[in-house]
C-alpha positions, -999 to 999 in steps of 0.1 A, spaced: 162 -347 -436 128 -330 -447 131 -348 -471 126 -384 -452 98 -364 -427 76 -365 -457 82 -403 -466 75 -414 -434 45 -388 -432 28 -401 -462 32 -437 -457 17 -433 -422 -12 -411 -437 -14 -447 -463 -17 -469 -440 -45 -453 -418 -67 -442 -454 -61 -481 -463 -69 -491 -425 -101 -469 -423 -112 -482 -462 -113 -517 -452 -126 -517 -418 -159 -497 -433 -156 -527 -463 -154 -554 -440 -181 -539 -419 -203 -526 -448 -196 -568 -463 -214 -581 -429 -238 -561 -422 -251 -575 -460 -244 -613 -444 -263 -608 -416 -291 -591 -439 -294 -606 -470 -333 -595 -471 -323 -564 -468 -300 -562 -498 -302 -592 -522 -337 -590 -546 -358 -613 -546 -367 -630 -576 -403 -642 -591 -397 -684 -600 -396 -691 -634 -414 -721 -643 -418 -731 -680 
């Protein structure tokens, strides 16, 4: 029985951690998309 509970706890903790990491990444990408001028460097136009 103890092994079964440990397995359930490990799976549950993995799902929670994966959800938190996924949420942070999704929020970060959305924030960068909303504010591109803060994160995407402006390049100078090169004329030949």
